[in-house]
Each structure stands twice: as C-alpha cells, then as structure tokens.
C-alpha positions as CSV (number, residue, x, y, z in Angstrom):
1,X,0.0,0.0,0.0
2,X,1.3,3.4,-0.9
3,X,0.4,6.8,0.7
4,X,1.7,10.3,-0.1
5,X,4.3,11.7,2.3
6,X,4.7,15.3,3.3
7,X,7.3,15.9,0.5
8,X,6.7,15.1,-3.2
9,X,10.0,13.1,-3.4
10,X,8.8,10.7,-0.7
11,X,6.1,8.1,-0.2
12,X,5.0,5.9,2.7
13,X,5.0,2.2,1.6
14,X,3.4,-0.5,3.7
15,X,4.2,-4.2,3.1
16,X,2.7,-7.3,4.7
17,X,5.0,-10.3,5.1
18,X,4.1,-13.9,5.8
19,X,6.7,-16.5,6.4
20,X,5.0,-19.6,4.9
21,X,8.2,-21.7,5.3
22,X,9.1,-24.1,8.0
23,X,12.1,-22.1,9.3
24,X,12.5,-18.6,10.8
25,X,13.7,-15.8,8.5
26,X,16.7,-14.3,10.3
27,X,17.4,-11.4,7.9
28,X,16.9,-10.0,4.5
29,X,16.3,-6.9,2.4
30,X,13.5,-5.1,0.6
31,X,14.4,-3.2,-2.5
32,X,12.0,-0.4,-3.6
33,X,11.9,1.0,-7.1
34,X,10.6,4.5,-6.9
35,X,9.5,6.0,-10.3
36,X,9.8,9.7,-10.9
37,X,6.6,10.8,-12.6
38,X,6.1,14.0,-14.6
39,X,3.1,16.2,-14.6
40,X,1.7,14.5,-17.7
41,X,2.2,11.0,-16.3
42,X,5.5,10.3,-18.1
43,X,7.8,8.0,-16.1
44,X,11.2,9.7,-16.2
45,X,13.4,7.4,-14.2
46,X,13.5,4.8,-11.5
47,X,15.6,5.1,-8.3
48,X,16.2,2.0,-6.2
49,X,16.7,2.0,-2.4
50,X,17.1,-0.9,0.0
51,X,15.9,-1.5,3.6
52,X,16.2,-4.3,6.1
53,X,13.4,-6.8,6.5
54,X,11.5,-6.9,9.8
55,X,13.4,-9.9,11.1
56,X,13.5,-12.3,12.7
57,X,10.2,-13.7,11.5
58,X,9.2,-17.0,12.9
59,X,7.9,-19.9,10.7
60,X,4.2,-19.2,10.0
61,X,4.4,-15.6,11.4
62,X,3.1,-12.5,9.8
63,X,4.5,-8.9,10.0
64,X,3.6,-5.6,8.6
65,X,6.0,-2.7,8.2
66,X,5.8,0.9,6.8
67,X,8.8,2.7,5.4
68,X,9.1,6.3,4.2
69,X,10.8,5.8,0.8
70,X,12.5,8.9,-0.6
71,X,14.7,9.8,-3.5
72,X,17.0,12.8,-3.7
73,X,14.9,16.0,-3.8
74,X,16.8,17.3,-6.9
75,X,15.5,14.3,-8.9
76,X,11.9,15.4,-8.5
77,X,11.4,19.0,-9.8
78,X,8.2,21.0,-9.1
79,X,5.2,19.4,-10.8
80,X,6.6,15.9,-10.5
81,X,6.2,13.2,-7.8
82,X,7.3,9.7,-7.0
83,X,5.4,6.4,-7.1
84,X,7.0,3.3,-5.6
85,X,5.8,0.7,-8.1
86,X,8.4,-2.1,-7.8
87,X,9.2,-4.1,-4.7
88,X,11.5,-7.1,-4.4
89,X,12.4,-9.1,-1.3
90,X,15.5,-11.2,-0.6
91,X,15.0,-13.6,2.4
92,X,18.1,-14.9,4.1
C-alpha cells in the first residue's frame, strides 16, 4: 500500500510479510523501485533503495512494516512526484 508523504519526493509504503516456510527468517532486504513521474504522467526514471526486512520472522508468522521511501529532492522537480511501483524481497 502506498500513501503520499509530506514531500513530493517521498512516499509511505506498507508491506505485509508472511513466512510460509518451515524455518524462521533471520534477515533479508527489501528493494524499492521509486519511479519519478512527470506532470503529464511520463515515467522519467526509477531510483532503487534498499531497507532491512522486519526480522526475525518465525515460521508461520506475519508482520507488517511501513517505510518512508524517498529519492533525492533534486531528482523530483516541481510538478513531478514519486510512485514506488516495484518491490522485491530477498530472504536470508
């Protein structure tokens, strides 16, 4: 789930995790792909950022976490905004 943040170059992104495996997840990373969108809806670029997973996560457990995902302010001129459209997870 995405929500606007207080700055046009940031967004609040909430993800729900479910460890459906038989062992605990001890660590991992979440990679966000934030797209810089122009006033006419043109996707100008994508900026990746990485955060730690909410770990440890026991087998069968669920967790939800919200991150404020930002790109450098200079990448988002007036009239433009970001949309975090891509998310990938690496479990370790």
